[in-house]
C-alpha positions as semicolon CSV with decimal commas, in nm:
position;residue;x (nm);y (nm);z (nm)
1;M;0,000;0,000;0,000
2;L;0,292;0,234;0,063
3;L;0,470;0,142;-0,262
4;P;0,312;0,413;-0,480
5;L;0,410;0,696;-0,246
6;G;0,755;0,546;-0,200
7;A;0,801;0,518;-0,576
8;W;0,677;0,874;-0,615
9;A;0,935;0,993;-0,363
10;Q;1,205;0,810;-0,558
11;A;1,096;0,968;-0,884
12;A;1,118;1,311;-0,720
13;G;1,488;1,266;-0,642
14;E;1,744;1,466;-0,835
15;A;1,992;1,183;-0,896
16;P;1,812;0,849;-0,858
17;K;1,991;0,524;-0,912
18;L;1,902;0,358;-1,244
19;Q;1,740;0,053;-1,085
20;D;1,538;0,268;-0,841
21;W;1,439;0,501;-1,124
22;R;1,301;0,212;-1,329
23;A;1,111;0,070;-1,032
24;A;0,963;0,409;-0,961
25;N;0,854;0,459;-1,319
26;D;0,704;0,111;-1,335
27;A;0,493;0,198;-1,033
28;V;0,395;0,539;-1,168
29;A;0,307;0,385;-1,506
30;Q;0,013;0,207;-1,344
31;F;-0,161;0,543;-1,336
32;K;-0,248;0,745;-1,646
33;R;-0,163;1,084;-1,497
34;G;0,135;0,979;-1,290
35;H;0,181;1,168;-0,964
36;I;-0,169;1,317;-0,958
37;D;-0,336;0,977;-0,971
38;L;-0,087;0,841;-0,719
39;L;-0,210;1,095;-0,468
40;K;-0,572;1,010;-0,541
41;W;-0,498;0,638;-0,517
42;E;-0,340;0,676;-0,177
43;S;-0,619;0,901;-0,049
44;K;-0,871;0,630;-0,139
45;N;-0,672;0,326;-0,027
46;L;-0,499;0,435;0,292
47;P;-0,695;0,328;0,601
48;E;-0,927;0,592;0,738
49;V;-0,838;0,748;1,069
50;P;-1,131;0,698;1,307
51;A;-1,297;1,026;1,398
52;V;-1,241;1,146;1,751
53;P;-1,579;1,159;1,925
54;Q;-1,679;1,517;2,001
55;T;-1,861;1,615;2,317
56;K;-2,181;1,795;2,230
57;P;-2,176;2,158;2,350
58;N;-2,422;2,242;2,624
59;L;-2,340;2,613;2,637
60;V;-2,376;2,762;2,289
61;L;-2,244;3,118;2,252
62;M;-2,261;3,192;1,881
63;A;-2,266;3,573;1,899
64;P;-2,111;3,840;2,122
65;A;-2,455;3,922;2,263
66;D;-2,490;3,561;2,380
67;V;-2,174;3,571;2,589
68;V;-2,251;3,918;2,725
69;R;-2,590;3,809;2,853
70;Q;-2,442;3,491;2,998
71;A;-2,178;3,700;3,177
72;W;-2,448;3,924;3,322
73;R;-2,626;3,616;3,457
74;A;-2,309;3,539;3,652
75;H;-2,358;3,876;3,827
76;P;-2,708;3,867;3,980
77;E;-2,657;4,217;4,119
78;L;-2,673;4,350;3,762
79;A;-3,033;4,236;3,718
80;R;-3,153;4,553;3,891
81;V;-2,951;4,772;3,654
82;Q;-3,095;4,595;3,352
83;S;-3,445;4,642;3,487
84;I;-3,387;5,016;3,523
85;L;-3,234;5,052;3,177
86;G;-3,509;4,865;2,997
87;A;-3,495;4,594;2,732
88;D;-3,404;4,825;2,444
89;V;-3,095;4,977;2,607
90;V;-2,986;4,640;2,744
91;Q;-3,007;4,490;2,395
92;R;-2,793;4,771;2,253
93;V;-2,526;4,712;2,514
94;A;-2,535;4,336;2,459
95;D;-2,499;4,387;2,083
96;G;-2,209;4,628;2,130
97;R;-2,404;4,920;1,980
98;L;-2,286;5,158;2,250
99;E;-2,301;5,457;2,018
100;A;-2,679;5,428;2,057
101;V;-2,662;5,436;2,438
102;D;-2,699;5,768;2,623
103;P;-2,366;5,832;2,801
104;S;-2,545;6,021;3,078
105;L;-2,677;5,686;3,204
106;Q;-2,335;5,629;3,362
107;R;-2,406;5,921;3,595
108;R;-2,776;5,855;3,648
109;V;-2,786;5,477;3,699
110;D;-2,589;5,309;3,976
111;D;-2,368;5,018;3,865
112;M;-2,406;5,109;3,496
113;G;-2,026;5,114;3,479
114;E;-2,003;4,757;3,606
115;L;-2,260;4,642;3,352
116;L;-2,052;4,793;3,071
117;E;-1,724;4,658;3,207
118;V;-1,857;4,303;3,232
119;A;-1,989;4,331;2,876
120;A;-1,654;4,456;2,742
121;D;-1,458;4,182;2,920
122;A;-1,698;3,915;2,794
123;R;-1,668;4,030;2,433
124;K;-1,288;4,035;2,445
125;I;-1,250;3,693;2,605
126;W;-1,509;3,544;2,366
127;I;-1,315;3,684;2,069
128;E;-0,996;3,531;2,210
129;A;-1,162;3,189;2,234
130;V;-1,301;3,206;1,880
131;A;-0,960;3,311;1,746
132;A;-0,779;3,030;1,927
133;R;-1,005;2,770;1,769
134;K;-0,967;2,920;1,423
135;A;-0,588;2,922;1,453
136;L;-0,584;2,562;1,575
137;R;-0,738;2,440;1,249
138;F;-0,455;2,593;1,046
139;R;-0,189;2,459;1,282
140;E;-0,335;2,115;1,217
141;T;-0,308;2,177;0,843
142;A;0,054;2,285;0,879
143;L;0,132;1,969;1,076
144;I;-0,019;1,746;0,808
145;S;0,199;1,916;0,548
146;A;0,509;1,883;0,765
147;E;0,438;1,515;0,829
148;A;0,404;1,451;0,457
149;G;0,729;1,632;0,380
150;N;0,916;1,447;0,651
151;E;0,778;1,111;0,536
152;L;0,881;1,177;0,177
153;G;1,225;1,290;0,289
154;A;1,270;0,975;0,496
155;R;1,178;0,759;0,197
156;M;1,421;0,945;-0,024
157;V;1,693;0,861;0,228
158;S;1,582;0,498;0,251
159;V;1,629;0,442;-0,124
160;G;1,961;0,623;-0,130
161;N;1,851;0,931;-0,326
162;W;1,913;1,169;-0,038
163;S;2,161;1,189;0,244
164;P;2,034;1,222;0,602
165;L;2,160;1,580;0,593
166;Q;1,927;1,663;0,304
167;A;1,630;1,522;0,493
168;S;1,713;1,687;0,826
169;P;1,544;2,025;0,749
170;F;1,215;1,840;0,703
171;Q;1,260;1,675;1,041
172;L;1,308;2,019;1,197
173;T;1,001;2,152;1,016
174;L;0,798;1,864;1,156
175;S;0,927;1,925;1,509
176;T;0,838;2,293;1,481
177;A;0,490;2,211;1,350
178;R;0,432;1,974;1,641
179;M;0,538;2,237;1,892
180;D;0,319;2,499;1,723
181;L;0,022;2,263;1,738
182;S;0,083;2,194;2,107
183;R;0,089;2,568;2,175
184;A;-0,230;2,615;1,974
185;Q;-0,406;2,338;2,164
186;L;-0,299;2,495;2,492
187;A;-0,421;2,835;2,370
188;V;-0,766;2,686;2,304
189;A;-0,777;2,527;2,648
190;Q;-0,664;2,848;2,817
191;A;-0,908;3,066;2,622
192;D;-1,198;2,832;2,698
193;G;-1,092;2,824;3,062
194;A;-1,077;3,204;3,081
195;L;-1,423;3,230;2,928
196;L;-1,571;2,976;3,167
197;K;-1,405;3,154;3,459
198;L;-1,557;3,484;3,349
199;L;-1,897;3,315;3,334
200;K;-1,834;3,161;3,679
201;L;-1,867;2,814;3,530
202;A;-1,512;2,690;3,586
203;G;-1,514;2,334;3,716
204;T;-1,865;2,266;3,588
205;P;-1,956;2,021;3,307
206;A;-2,008;2,317;3,070
207;V;-1,891;2,247;2,714
208;L;-1,864;2,557;2,497
209;G;-2,013;2,585;2,152
210;L;-1,852;2,874;1,963
211;P;-1,875;2,994;1,602
212;S;-1,609;2,907;1,346
213;E;-1,584;3,268;1,229
214;F;-1,560;3,618;1,374
215;P;-1,846;3,867;1,341
216;E;-1,861;4,037;1,002
217;F;-1,559;4,263;0,960
218;P;-1,653;4,630;0,908
219;G;-1,538;4,767;0,575
220;E;-1,485;5,112;0,722
221;A;-1,346;5,200;1,063
222;M;-1,497;5,467;1,286
223;A;-1,382;5,805;1,156
224;R;-1,175;6,026;1,384
225;E;-1,438;6,300;1,359
226;A;-1,713;6,064;1,475
227;W;-1,495;5,946;1,763
228;A;-1,418;6,305;1,868
229;Q;-1,786;6,402;1,863
230;R;-1,884;6,108;2,082
231;L;-1,599;6,179;2,321
232;D;-1,696;6,547;2,351
233;A;-2,057;6,450;2,429
234;L;-1,931;6,217;2,700
235;Q;-1,690;6,459;2,865
236;G;-1,966;6,680;3,000
237;Q;-2,114;6,384;3,186
238;L;-1,797;6,311;3,385
239;P;-1,628;6,484;3,680
240;Q;-1,334;6,697;3,566
241;M;-1,059;6,460;3,681
242;D;-1,238;6,157;3,537
243;A;-1,292;6,345;3,212
244;V;-0,919;6,411;3,172
245;Q;-0,829;6,048;3,239
246;N;-1,103;5,926;3,009
247;R;-0,987;6,148;2,722
248;V;-0,634;6,009;2,749
249;A;-0,763;5,650;2,763
250;S;-1,001;5,699;2,473
251;Q;-0,728;5,857;2,259
252;M;-0,509;5,553;2,317
253;A;-0,801;5,318;2,250
254;F;-0,886;5,495;1,924
255;D;-0,526;5,481;1,802
256;V;-0,507;5,107;1,869
257;Y;-0,851;5,052;1,713
258;S;-0,770;5,252;1,400
259;T;-0,432;5,085;1,348
260;G;-0,580;4,743;1,425
261;H;-0,851;4,791;1,164
262;G;-0,593;4,887;0,903
263;L;-0,372;4,587;0,979
264;A;-0,663;4,345;0,975
265;R;-0,790;4,488;0,645
266;I;-0,446;4,457;0,480
267;N;-0,415;4,099;0,599
268;R;-0,763;4,010;0,473
269;D;-0,774;4,203;0,147
270;E;-0,412;4,200;0,037
271;V;-0,187;3,944;0,204
272;L;-0,436;3,656;0,207
273;K;-0,557;3,737;-0,143
274;V;-0,203;3,715;-0,281
275;R;-0,116;3,410;-0,073
276;R;-0,425;3,223;-0,191
277;F;-0,342;3,315;-0,550
278;I;0,010;3,175;-0,504
279;T;-0,131;2,856;-0,355
280;E;-0,379;2,809;-0,640
281;E;-0,106;2,867;-0,899
282;T;0,127;2,627;-0,720
283;V;-0,141;2,358;-0,731
284;L;-0,195;2,417;-1,104
285;H;0,178;2,404;-1,173
286;Y;0,209;2,092;-0,960
287;N;-0,073;1,922;-1,148
288;G;0,110;2,008;-1,470
289;M;0,433;1,868;-1,321
290;L;0,594;2,212;-1,333
291;K;0,627;2,228;-0,954
292;S;0,751;1,960;-0,718
293;V;0,568;1,811;-0,426
294;W;0,812;1,999;-0,204
295;D;0,693;2,326;-0,355
296;L;0,332;2,229;-0,293
297;L;0,384;2,120;0,067
298;G;0,586;2,433;0,139
299;E;0,310;2,651;0,000
300;V;0,051;2,475;0,215
301;R;0,258;2,569;0,520
302;N;0,300;2,926;0,396
303;Q;-0,073;2,972;0,352
304;A;-0,145;2,826;0,696
305;V;0,091;3,082;0,851
306;A;-0,071;3,365;0,652
307;E;-0,417;3,255;0,765
308;I;-0,305;3,253;1,128
309;D;-0,155;3,602;1,092
310;A;-0,488;3,724;0,954
311;I;-0,674;3,560;1,243
312;D;-0,446;3,729;1,495
313;A;-0,490;4,068;1,327
314;E;-0,869;4,043;1,323
315;R;-0,874;3,919;1,682
316;D;-0,671;4,222;1,788
317;F;-0,906;4,455;1,602
318;W;-1,218;4,319;1,770
319;R;-1,060;4,338;2,115
320;A;-0,951;4,696;2,044
321;E;-1,303;4,778;1,925
322;A;-1,446;4,657;2,257
323;D;-1,200;4,878;2,447
324;L;-1,283;5,182;2,235
325;Q;-1,659;5,143;2,276
326;W;-1,614;5,109;2,649
327;T;-1,406;5,428;2,677
328;L;-1,678;5,614;2,488
329;Q;-1,911;5,526;2,775
330;G;-1,663;5,645;3,038
331;G;-1,472;5,319;3,087
332;A;-1,101;5,297;3,156
333;P;-0,930;4,975;3,038
334;T;-0,636;4,875;3,256
335;K;-0,434;4,784;2,947
336;F;-0,471;4,802;2,572
337;V;-0,427;4,550;2,295
338;S;-0,070;4,500;2,180
339;L;-0,087;4,464;1,803
340;G;0,135;4,172;1,707
341;G;0,347;4,169;1,392
342;G;0,282;3,917;1,117
343;S;0,501;3,612;1,089
344;A;0,764;3,601;0,822
345;D;0,715;3,372;0,523
346;A;0,721;3,019;0,658
347;G;0,940;2,910;0,371
348;G;1,027;2,568;0,501
349;P;1,313;2,358;0,372
350;A;1,373;2,334;0,002
351;A;1,441;2,005;-0,170
352;H;1,797;1,950;-0,282
C-alpha cells in the first residue's frame, strides 16, 4: 500500500539510481496521470483514521450578545440595573451598539459602569476563544503538510537518493509544527478556561459551543471625527478629573482601534488574497508537473501561517473595538491590545 508513495518519492529525487528510477517509473506507469493519480490512489486506499468523538456543546455562545448576557447572569446584582435601563438599552449594550446608548446613564444609573465593564470583558474573552479555535485548524493543516514532507524525505533517504543531511530540514520543520500545534491546543484550552471563569462556570460540566468565524468585519473604521464628537458629548457627563483620564484613555483606544482595523484589512484584502493566489497557482503548476511536491507542501505551510496572521490581526481589532466602545461610555481599560506583527514567510526547507 505504501509502494506508490515510495516510488513517487524516488521519482522526485534529483539523482536516482538507475534501478530505483526504473522501479519508480514502473509503479507510476500504473496510473495514467502519474503523480496526480498516485495521490488520489493513496487518499482512497490508505486506512481511514477513526474520527475522535466530540462532546456535544451544552453552552452555545454563537454571537457576542450571547456571551454578554451569559456573563451578566453570573452577576445577579446587575439584574436591577438591567431592569432600570429597559430591554431596548440592554439589547444595545449586549450587541455592542454603545453609540446608541446615552452616556449620561453612567451618571444617572448606579452600577451602569459595572454592567458595561462586564460586557466589554466578555466580548474580548469570547473573541480570544473564537480566534484560538480558528488558529488551531490551520496549525493542524501545517502539521499534516510537515508530516508529509518528513515522510517523503525519509523515503528518499531509505532508497539512497538523499543523504540524512538533506532530509534533516524536514525533520526540523515537523518538530516545529508539532510544537506549534501543542501551543495552539494549549491556547484553546486556556481561552476556553478564561471564558468559563468569566462566566463563573469553571469546574462545571459546561462544554462551549462557539462559532467558526468572527463577526462580520466592518469595511470602514470609525472616523476620527465621529470618535471626537462622541468623546466630547461624554466629557460633559464626567467629573473633571475623570474626564481628563477618560480622554487620554479613549485617545489611546482609538489609536489602537484605527491601526488594528488597518492591519486586519491589509491581511484580509491584500496578504491573504495574494497568498491564496500563489497557492492556487502552485497547485496548477504541480498538477502540470511544473512544480515539485516539495513546492506544494511548502506553500501549504506558507498559507497556513498567513491565515493565522490574519486571524491574529482580526482578533486584535475586535478586542480593540471593545475597548474603544467602552471608553466612549466612560470606561477605563487597565491595558490596551498589543498589536502583534505578522510572521515572516514560513518558507520551510527546500528540496535538494
